N, CA, C and O atoms as a printed pandas DataFrame, in Angstrom:
     atom_number atom_name residue_name chain_id  residue_number  x_coord  y_coord  z_coord
0              1         N          MET        A               1   -1.949   -4.092   -4.544
1              2        CA          MET        A               1   -2.726   -4.015   -5.772
2              3         C          MET        A               1   -4.120   -3.512   -5.404
3              4         O          MET        A               1   -4.724   -4.003   -4.450
4              5         N          SER        A               2   -4.627   -2.552   -6.140
5              6        CA          SER        A               2   -5.961   -2.020   -5.871
6              7         C          SER        A               2   -7.030   -2.983   -6.346
7              8         O          SER        A               2   -6.756   -3.878   -7.145
8              9         N          ILE        A               3   -8.244   -2.802   -5.858
9             10        CA          ILE        A               3   -9.355   -3.648   -6.287
10            11         C          ILE        A               3   -9.545   -3.532   -7.792
11            12         O          ILE        A               3   -9.814   -4.526   -8.467
12            13         N          TYR        A               4   -9.405   -2.325   -8.314
13            14        CA          TYR        A               4   -9.563   -2.118   -9.754
14            15         C          TYR        A               4   -8.526   -2.939  -10.514
15            16         O          TYR        A               4   -8.857   -3.620  -11.484
16            17         N          ASP        A               5   -7.273   -2.874  -10.073
17            18        CA          ASP        A               5   -6.206   -3.628  -10.736
18            19         C          ASP        A               5   -6.454   -5.133  -10.660
19            20         O          ASP        A               5   -6.242   -5.859  -11.632
20            21         N          GLU        A               6   -6.907   -5.591   -9.489
21            22        CA          GLU        A               6   -7.147   -7.022   -9.336
22            23         C          GLU        A               6   -8.296   -7.482  -10.220
23            24         O          GLU        A               6   -8.209   -8.533  -10.856
24            25         N          LEU        A               7   -9.366   -6.709  -10.265
25            26        CA          LEU        A               7  -10.494   -7.082  -11.116
26            27         C          LEU        A               7  -10.107   -7.031  -12.594
27            28         O          LEU        A               7  -10.507   -7.897  -13.372
28            29         N          ARG        A               8   -9.335   -6.023  -12.979
29            30        CA          ARG        A               8   -8.905   -5.911  -14.381
30            31         C          ARG        A               8   -7.988   -7.079  -14.756
31            32         O          ARG        A               8   -8.066   -7.604  -15.867
32            33         N          LYS        A               9   -7.124   -7.480  -13.831
33            34        CA          LYS        A               9   -6.187   -8.571  -14.088
34            35         C          LYS        A               9   -6.946   -9.866  -14.402
35            36         O          LYS        A               9   -6.518  -10.654  -15.246
36            37         N          HIS        A              10   -8.055  -10.073  -13.729
37            38        CA          HIS        A              10   -8.818  -11.303  -13.890
38            39         C          HIS        A              10  -10.047  -11.118  -14.772
39            40         O          HIS        A              10  -10.904  -12.000  -14.826
40            41         N          CYS        A              11  -10.144  -10.008  -15.449
41            42        CA          CYS        A              11  -11.352   -9.649  -16.194
42            43         C          CYS        A              11  -11.829  -10.747  -17.133
43            44         O          CYS        A              11  -12.992  -11.146  -17.076
44            45         N          GLY        A              12  -10.973  -11.226  -17.972
45            46        CA          GLY        A              12  -11.393  -12.198  -18.969
46            47         C          GLY        A              12  -11.453  -13.626  -18.471
47            48         O          GLY        A              12  -12.198  -14.445  -19.009
48            49         N          GLU        A              13  -10.672  -13.930  -17.443
49            50        CA          GLU        A              13  -10.558  -15.323  -17.007
50            51         C          GLU        A              13  -11.330  -15.647  -15.730
51            52         O          GLU        A              13  -11.395  -16.811  -15.335
52            53         N          THR        A              14  -11.908  -14.652  -15.086
53            54        CA          THR        A              14  -12.582  -14.869  -13.818
54            55         C          THR        A              14  -14.080  -14.719  -13.988
55            56         O          THR        A              14  -14.562  -13.797  -14.646
56            57         N          GLY        A              15  -14.798  -15.637  -13.387
57            58        CA          GLY        A              15  -16.248  -15.587  -13.450
58            59         C          GLY        A              15  -16.822  -14.544  -12.508
59            60         O          GLY        A              15  -16.114  -13.957  -11.689
60            61         N          ALA        A              16  -18.108  -14.334  -12.643
61            62        CA          ALA        A              16  -18.796  -13.323  -11.841
62            63         C          ALA        A              16  -18.703  -13.623  -10.346
63            64         O          ALA        A              16  -18.551  -12.705   -9.541
64            65         N          GLU        A              17  -18.793  -14.897   -9.970
65            66        CA          GLU        A              17  -18.731  -15.243   -8.546
66            67         C          GLU        A              17  -17.394  -14.865   -7.936
67            68         O          GLU        A              17  -17.349  -14.337   -6.825
68            69         N          GLN        A              18  -16.309  -15.124   -8.642
69            70        CA          GLN        A              18  -14.983  -14.782   -8.130
70            71         C          GLN        A              18  -14.829  -13.270   -8.035
71            72         O          GLN        A              18  -14.250  -12.765   -7.073
72            73         N          LYS        A              19  -15.338  -12.548   -9.021
73            74        CA          LYS        A              19  -15.275  -11.086   -8.967
74            75         C          LYS        A              19  -16.053  -10.552   -7.771
75            76         O          LYS        A              19  -15.622   -9.596   -7.126
76            77         N          LEU        A              20  -17.199  -11.166   -7.473
77            78        CA          LEU        A              20  -17.976  -10.745   -6.305
78            79         C          LEU        A              20  -17.222  -11.039   -5.015
79            80         O          LEU        A              20  -17.287  -10.252   -4.071
80            81         N          ARG        A              21  -16.504  -12.165   -4.960
81            82        CA          ARG        A              21  -15.685  -12.465   -3.771
82            83         C          ARG        A              21  -14.599  -11.408   -3.584
83            84         O          ARG        A              21  -14.351  -10.952   -2.467
84            85         N          ILE        A              22  -13.960  -11.025   -4.677
85            86        CA          ILE        A              22  -12.922   -9.988   -4.610
86            87         C          ILE        A              22  -13.546   -8.672   -4.154
87            88         O          ILE        A              22  -13.011   -7.993   -3.278
88            89         N          LEU        A              23  -14.665   -8.325   -4.745
89            90        CA          LEU        A              23  -15.359   -7.091   -4.375
90            91         C          LEU        A              23  -15.729   -7.107   -2.897
91            92         O          LEU        A              23  -15.509   -6.125   -2.188
92            93         N          ARG        A              24  -16.285   -8.209   -2.437
93            94        CA          ARG        A              24  -16.671   -8.328   -1.027
94            95         C          ARG        A              24  -15.468   -8.149   -0.114
95            96         O          ARG        A              24  -15.528   -7.395    0.857
96            97         N          ARG        A              25  -14.382   -8.836   -0.422
97            98        CA          ARG        A              25  -13.173   -8.749    0.405
98            99         C          ARG        A              25  -12.663   -7.317    0.481
99           100         O          ARG        A              25  -12.284   -6.841    1.551
100          101         N          GLU        A              26  -12.654   -6.640   -0.649
101          102        CA          GLU        A              26  -12.128   -5.287   -0.691
102          103         C          GLU        A              26  -13.053   -4.263   -0.037
103          104         O          GLU        A              26  -12.579   -3.280    0.532
104          105         N          LEU        A              27  -14.352   -4.478   -0.111
105          106        CA          LEU        A              27  -15.295   -3.508    0.463
106          107         C          LEU        A              27  -15.538   -3.724    1.950
107          108         O          LEU        A              27  -15.951   -2.795    2.644
108          109         N          LEU        A              28  -15.295   -4.917    2.449
109          110        CA          LEU        A              28  -15.515   -5.159    3.873
110          111         C          LEU        A              28  -14.616   -4.294    4.751
111          112         O          LEU        A              28  -15.052   -3.811    5.796
112          113         N          ARG        A              29  -13.376   -4.095    4.339
113          114        CA          ARG        A              29  -12.451   -3.301    5.161
114          115         C          ARG        A              29  -12.954   -1.874    5.385
115          116         O          ARG        A              29  -13.035   -1.446    6.537
116          117         N          PRO        A              30  -13.296   -1.116    4.332
117          118        CA          PRO        A              30  -13.771    0.243    4.596
118          119         C          PRO        A              30  -15.120    0.272    5.323
119          120         O          PRO        A              30  -15.377    1.190    6.102
120          121         N          ILE        A              31  -15.972   -0.707    5.082
121          122        CA          ILE        A              31  -17.256   -0.753    5.793
122          123         C          ILE        A              31  -17.009   -0.967    7.278
123          124         O          ILE        A              31  -17.605   -0.283    8.110
124          125         N          LEU        A              32  -16.138   -1.909    7.618
125          126        CA          LEU        A              32  -15.821   -2.152    9.019
126          127         C          LEU        A              32  -15.149   -0.938    9.651
127          128         O          LEU        A              32  -15.347   -0.669   10.836
128          129         N          THR        A              33  -14.364   -0.213    8.882
129          130        CA          THR        A              33  -13.733    1.006    9.383
130          131         C          THR        A              33  -14.787    2.046    9.744
131          132         O          THR        A              33  -14.698    2.676   10.798
132          133         N          VAL        A              34  -15.781    2.232    8.882
133          134        CA          VAL        A              34  -16.864    3.185    9.156
134          135         C          VAL        A              34  -17.639    2.748   10.391
135          136         O          VAL        A              34  -17.944    3.574   11.252
136          137         N          GLN        A              35  -17.959    1.467   10.489
137          138        CA          GLN        A              35  -18.712    0.971   11.634
138          139         C          GLN        A              35  -17.916    1.143   12.932
139          140         O          GLN        A              35  -18.474    1.559   13.947
140          141         N          THR        A              36  -16.633    0.828   12.906
141          142        CA          THR        A              36  -15.791    0.959   14.095
142          143         C          THR        A              36  -15.621    2.418   14.487
143          144         O          THR        A              36  -15.705    2.758   15.668
144          145         N          ALA        A              37  -15.382    3.284   13.505
145          146        CA          ALA        A              37  -15.209    4.704   13.796
146          147         C          ALA        A              37  -16.472    5.295   14.418
147          148         O          ALA        A              37  -16.385    6.073   15.368
148          149         N          SER        A              38  -17.632    4.940   13.900
149          150        CA          SER        A              38  -18.870    5.479   14.460
150          151         C          SER        A              38  -19.084    4.962   15.881
151          152         O          SER        A              38  -19.550    5.707   16.742
152          153         N          ALA        A              39  -18.752    3.704   16.136
153          154        CA          ALA        A              39  -18.885    3.154   17.484
154          155         C          ALA        A              39  -17.946    3.873   18.457
155          156         O          ALA        A              39  -18.334    4.167   19.588
156          157         N          LEU        A              40  -16.730    4.154   18.029
157          158        CA          LEU        A              40  -15.786    4.879   18.884
158          159         C          LEU        A              40  -16.245    6.314   19.130
159          160         O          LEU        A              40  -16.145    6.816   20.249
160          161         N          LEU        A              41  -16.742    6.967   18.094
161          162        CA          LEU        A              41  -17.205    8.346   18.240
162          163         C          LEU        A              41  -18.406    8.450   19.179
163          164         O          LEU        A              41  -18.571    9.457   19.867
164          165         N          LYS        A              42  -19.242    7.414   19.206
165          166        CA          LYS        A              42  -20.391    7.422   20.118
166          167         C          LYS        A              42  -19.956    7.386   21.579
167          168         O          LYS        A              42  -20.728    7.756   22.463
168          169         N          GLN        A              43  -18.745    6.949   21.835
169          170        CA          GLN        A              43  -18.243    6.843   23.208
170          171         C          GLN        A              43  -17.634    8.142   23.719
171          172         O          GLN        A              43  -17.251    8.228   24.885
172          173         N          ILE        A              44  -17.541    9.140   22.870
173          174        CA          ILE        A              44  -16.958   10.418   23.283
174          175         C          ILE        A              44  -17.862   11.056   24.325
175          176         O          ILE        A              44  -19.078   11.128   24.144
176          177         N          ASP        A              45  -17.268   11.513   25.403
177          178        CA          ASP        A              45  -18.089   12.098   26.471
178          179         C          ASP        A              45  -18.392   13.575   26.200
179          180         O          ASP        A              45  -17.824   14.189   25.297
180          181         N          ALA        A              46  -19.276   14.109   26.985
181          182        CA          ALA        A              46  -19.776   15.480   26.801
182          183         C          ALA        A              46  -18.666   16.520   26.895
183          184         O          ALA        A              46  -18.740   17.560   26.239
184          185         N          GLU        A              47  -17.641   16.257   27.697
185          186        CA          GLU        A              47  -16.549   17.227   27.845
186          187         C          GLU        A              47  -15.794   17.413   26.536
187          188         O          GLU        A              47  -15.405   18.530   26.195
188          189         N          VAL        A              48  -15.587   16.344   25.816
189          190        CA          VAL        A              48  -14.883   16.422   24.536
190          191         C          VAL        A              48  -15.744   17.165   23.515
191          192         O          VAL        A              48  -15.239   17.986   22.750
192          193         N          VAL        A              49  -17.048   16.871   23.509
193          194        CA          VAL        A              49  -17.963   17.508   22.574
194          195         C          VAL        A              49  -17.989   19.021   22.794
195          196         O          VAL        A              49  -18.167   19.784   21.844
196          197         N          LYS        A              50  -17.812   19.455   24.048
197          198        CA          LYS        A              50  -17.777   20.897   24.336
198          199         C          LYS        A              50  -16.598   21.577   23.645
199          200         O          LYS        A              50  -16.622   22.787   23.423
200          201         N          GLY        A              51  -15.571   20.805   23.307
201          202        CA          GLY        A              51  -14.387   21.345   22.656
202          203         C          GLY        A              51  -14.501   21.457   21.138
203          204         O          GLY        A              51  -13.535   21.829   20.471
204          205         N          LEU        A              52  -15.675   21.139   20.587
205          206        CA          LEU        A              52  -15.870   21.259   19.141
206          207         C          LEU        A              52  -15.786   22.714   18.707
207          208         O          LEU        A              52  -16.067   23.615   19.497
208          209         N          PRO        A              53  -15.405   22.949   17.465
209          210        CA          PRO        A              53  -15.416   24.335   16.964
210          211         C          PRO        A              53  -16.820   24.934   17.096
211          212         O          PRO        A              53  -17.816   24.211   17.101
212          213         N          GLU        A              54  -16.882   26.233   17.201
213          214        CA          GLU        A              54  -18.151   26.926   17.417
214          215         C          GLU        A              54  -19.172   26.655   16.314
215          216         O          GLU        A              54  -20.375   26.652   16.576
216          217         N          ASN        A              55  -18.713   26.431   15.097
217          218        CA          ASN        A              55  -19.640   26.229   13.980
218          219         C          ASN        A              55  -20.222   24.810   13.932
219          220         O          ASN        A              55  -21.014   24.500   13.042
220          221         N          ILE        A              56  -19.838   23.953   14.877
221          222        CA          ILE        A              56  -20.369   22.591   14.930
222          223         C          ILE        A              56  -21.073   22.402   16.270
223          224         O          ILE        A              56  -20.444   22.451   17.327
224          225         N          SER        A              57  -22.367   22.190   16.211
225          226        CA          SER        A              57  -23.131   21.991   17.446
226          227         C          SER        A              57  -23.029   20.537   17.892
227          228         O          SER        A              57  -22.796   19.654   17.067
228          229         N          PRO        A              58  -23.202   20.279   19.186
229          230        CA          PRO        A              58  -23.202   18.887   19.670
230          231         C          PRO        A              58  -24.281   18.037   18.993
231          232         O          PRO        A              58  -24.067   16.855   18.726
232          233         N          ASP        A              59  -25.443   18.644   18.716
233          234        CA          ASP        A              59  -26.504   17.901   18.026
234          235         C          ASP        A              59  -26.081   17.513   16.621
235          236         O          ASP        A              59  -26.347   16.399   16.172
236          237         N          GLU        A              60  -25.421   18.431   15.925
237          238        CA          GLU        A              60  -24.944   18.137   14.571
238          239         C          GLU        A              60  -23.889   17.029   14.607
239          240         O          GLU        A              60  -23.884   16.138   13.757
240          241         N          PHE        A              61  -23.013   17.093   15.582
241          242        CA          PHE        A              61  -21.979   16.072   15.756
242          243         C          PHE        A              61  -22.630   14.702   15.977
243          244         O          PHE        A              61  -22.225   13.716   15.361
244          245         N          ASP        A              62  -23.633   14.640   16.850
245          246        CA          ASP        A              62  -24.348   13.386   17.106
246          247         C          ASP        A              62  -25.040   12.870   15.850
247          248         O          ASP        A              62  -25.019   11.669   15.578
248          249         N          ARG        A              63  -25.656   13.777   15.078
249          250        CA          ARG        A              63  -26.326   13.365   13.836
250          251         C          ARG        A              63  -25.338   12.741   12.862
251          252         O          ARG        A              63  -25.628   11.717   12.244
252          253         N          VAL        A              64  -24.178   13.357   12.729
253          254        CA          VAL        A              64  -23.164   12.833   11.802
254          255         C          VAL        A              64  -22.712   11.441   12.249
255          256         O          VAL        A              64  -22.541   10.546   11.421
256          257         N          ILE        A              65  -22.519   11.261   13.549
257          258        CA          ILE        A              65  -22.121    9.942   14.064
258          259         C          ILE        A              65  -23.205    8.920   13.759
259          260         O          ILE        A              65  -22.904    7.807   13.328
260          261         N          ASN        A              66  -24.465    9.287   13.978
261          262        CA          ASN        A              66  -25.572    8.370   13.682
262          263         C          ASN        A              66  -25.643    8.063   12.196
263          264         O          ASN        A              66  -25.905    6.922   11.814
264          265         N          TRP        A              67  -25.413    9.060   11.355
265          266        CA          TRP        A              67  -25.415    8.830    9.902
266          267         C          TRP        A              67  -24.304    7.874    9.509
267          268         O          TRP        A              67  -24.501    6.998    8.666
268          269         N          LEU        A              68  -23.139    8.039   10.117
269          270        CA          LEU        A              68  -22.032    7.116    9.839
270          271         C          LEU        A              68  -22.404    5.689   10.232
271          272         O          LEU        A              68  -22.163    4.745    9.479
272          273         N          ALA        A              69  -22.988    5.544   11.410
273          274        CA          ALA        A              69  -23.389    4.213   11.871
274          275         C          ALA        A              69  -24.423    3.605   10.925
275          276         O          ALA        A              69  -24.319    2.434   10.557
276          277         N          GLU        A              70  -25.417    4.395   10.533
277          278        CA          GLU        A              70  -26.444    3.906    9.611
278          279         C          GLU        A              70  -25.847    3.569    8.250
279          280         O          GLU        A              70  -26.197    2.552    7.650
280          281         N          ALA        A              71  -24.949    4.420    7.763
281          282        CA          ALA        A              71  -24.324    4.178    6.460
282          283         C          ALA        A              71  -23.508    2.891    6.486
283          284         O          ALA        A              71  -23.572    2.100    5.545
284          285         N          GLY        A              72  -22.745    2.675    7.547
285          286        CA          GLY        A              72  -21.966    1.443    7.665
286          287         C          GLY        A              72  -22.855    0.216    7.664
287          288         O          GLY        A              72  -22.560   -0.773    6.992
288          289         N          GLY        A              73  -23.947    0.279    8.418
289          290        CA          GLY        A              73  -24.892   -0.837    8.450
290          291         C          GLY        A              73  -25.563   -1.065    7.109
291          292         O          GLY        A              73  -25.702   -2.201    6.655
292          293         N          ASP        A              74  -25.985    0.041    6.469
293          294        CA          ASP        A              74  -26.633   -0.067    5.160
294          295         C          ASP        A              74  -25.690   -0.661    4.120
295          296         O          ASP        A              74  -26.078   -1.543    3.354
296          297         N          LEU        A              75  -24.455   -0.177    4.095
297          298        CA          LEU        A              75  -23.482   -0.690    3.130
298          299         C          LEU        A              75  -23.211   -2.168    3.358
299          300         O          LEU        A              75  -23.083   -2.927    2.398
300          301         N          LYS        A              76  -23.123   -2.588    4.614
301          302        CA          LYS        A              76  -22.888   -4.006    4.929
302          303         C          LYS        A              76  -24.073   -4.841    4.457
303          304         O          LYS        A              76  -23.880   -5.911    3.878
304          305         N          GLU        A              77  -25.295   -4.371    4.693
305          306        CA          GLU        A              77  -26.474   -5.109    4.245
306          307         C          GLU        A              77  -26.525   -5.208    2.723
307          308         O          GLU        A              77  -26.853   -6.264    2.181
308          309         N          ILE        A              78  -26.204   -4.120    2.033
309          310        CA          ILE        A              78  -26.196   -4.136    0.570
310          311         C          ILE        A              78  -25.136   -5.108    0.063
311          312         O          ILE        A              78  -25.394   -5.899   -0.844
312          313         N          LEU        A              79  -23.948   -5.048    0.649
313          314        CA          LEU        A              79  -22.877   -5.954    0.238
314          315         C          LEU        A              79  -23.279   -7.407    0.470
315          316         O          LEU        A              79  -23.052   -8.262   -0.387
316          317         N          ASP        A              80  -23.876   -7.685    1.628
317          318        CA          ASP        A              80  -24.331   -9.046    1.906
318          319         C          ASP        A              80  -25.376   -9.492    0.885
319          320         O          ASP        A              80  -25.317  -10.609    0.372
320          321         N          ALA        A              81  -26.324   -8.616    0.597
321          322        CA          ALA        A              81  -27.388   -8.969   -0.347
322          323         C          ALA        A              81  -26.832   -9.256   -1.738
323          324         O          ALA        A              81  -27.347  -10.121   -2.447
324          325         N          LEU        A              82  -25.800   -8.546   -2.125
325          326        CA          LEU        A              82  -25.231   -8.708   -3.460
326          327         C          LEU        A              82  -24.237   -9.860   -3.570
327          328         O          LEU        A              82  -24.038  -10.406   -4.655
328          329         N          THR        A              83  -23.618  -10.231   -2.459
329          330        CA          THR        A              83  -22.506  -11.170   -2.574
330          331         C          THR        A              83  -22.675  -12.484   -1.835
331          332         O          THR        A              83  -21.949  -13.436   -2.122
332          333         N          LEU        A              84  -23.593  -12.571   -0.907
333          334        CA          LEU        A              84  -23.777  -13.830   -0.190
334          335         C          LEU        A              84  -24.785  -14.691   -0.925
335          336         O          LEU        A              84  -25.783  -14.197   -1.450
336          337         N          GLU        A              85  -24.512  -15.962   -0.955
337          338        CA          GLU        A              85  -25.442  -16.877   -1.609
338          339         C          GLU        A              85  -26.674  -17.033   -0.734
339          340         O          GLU        A              85  -26.571  -17.159    0.487
340          341         N          CYS        A              86  -27.824  -17.024   -1.359
341          342        CA          CYS        A              86  -29.083  -17.242   -0.638
342          343         C          CYS        A              86  -29.320  -18.739   -0.547
343          344         O          CYS        A              86  -29.381  -19.429   -1.564
344          345         N          THR        A              87  -29.450  -19.230    0.656
345          346        CA          THR        A              87  -29.678  -20.662    0.832
346          347         C          THR        A              87  -31.131  -20.961    1.191
347          348         O          THR        A              87  -31.599  -22.086    1.014
348          349         N          ASP        A              88  -31.832  -19.967    1.687
349          350        CA          ASP        A              88  -33.239  -20.155    2.075
350          351         C          ASP        A              88  -34.139  -19.587    0.996
351          352         O          ASP        A              88  -33.820  -18.568    0.382
352          353         N          THR        A              89  -35.245  -20.236    0.770
353          354        CA          THR        A              89  -36.242  -19.735   -0.158
354          355         C          THR        A              89  -37.055  -18.667    0.562
355          356         O          THR        A              89  -37.545  -18.921    1.662
356          357         N          PRO        A              90  -37.214  -17.483   -0.020
357          358        CA          PRO        A              90  -38.026  -16.456    0.630
358          359         C          PRO        A              90  -39.428  -16.974    0.925
359          360         O          PRO        A              90  -39.980  -17.769    0.165
360          361         N          ALA        A              91  -39.996  -16.516    2.032
361          362        CA          ALA        A              91  -41.290  -17.011    2.486
362          363         C          ALA        A              91  -42.373  -16.831    1.453
363          364         O          ALA        A              91  -43.246  -17.691    1.335
364          365         N          HIS        A              92  -42.354  -15.726    0.682
365          366        CA          HIS        A              92  -43.402  -15.492   -0.302
366          367         C          HIS        A              92  -43.329  -16.438   -1.491
367          368         O          HIS        A              92  -44.274  -16.517   -2.276
368          369         N          GLN        A              93  -42.211  -17.161   -1.634
369          370        CA          GLN        A              93  -42.075  -18.090   -2.740
370          371         C          GLN        A              93  -42.369  -19.541   -2.337
371          372         O          GLN        A              93  -42.445  -20.423   -3.193
372          373         N          VAL        A              94  -42.532  -19.778   -1.050
373          374        CA          VAL        A              94  -42.793  -21.137   -0.577
374          375         C          VAL        A              94  -44.235  -21.480   -0.880
375          376         O          VAL        A              94  -45.142  -20.705   -0.577
376          377         N          GLU        A              95  -44.447  -22.641   -1.480
377          378        CA          GLU        A              95  -45.807  -23.048   -1.826
378          379         C          GLU        A              95  -46.223  -24.251   -1.014
379          380         O          GLU        A              95  -47.341  -24.742   -1.167
């Protein structure tokens, strides 16, 4: 069942917290895939990079890997911010 189908199935009977749990569960897999793929690609040695097509430079390849790593981290942080309960009071709100 897709995330869309699961959310639609529970649309009327499920609260926002449960929907966020479903969303978190479904989004963690692709985020972890991006993070793992970028980590594996960073391990590619120079000999493999030399085998890239002529229209792709090693620098461009490295930039794309770094963008993937940053995107995976950013998406994980956004997901955490949206779905994890905050238990600590932010420092600027402490009186």
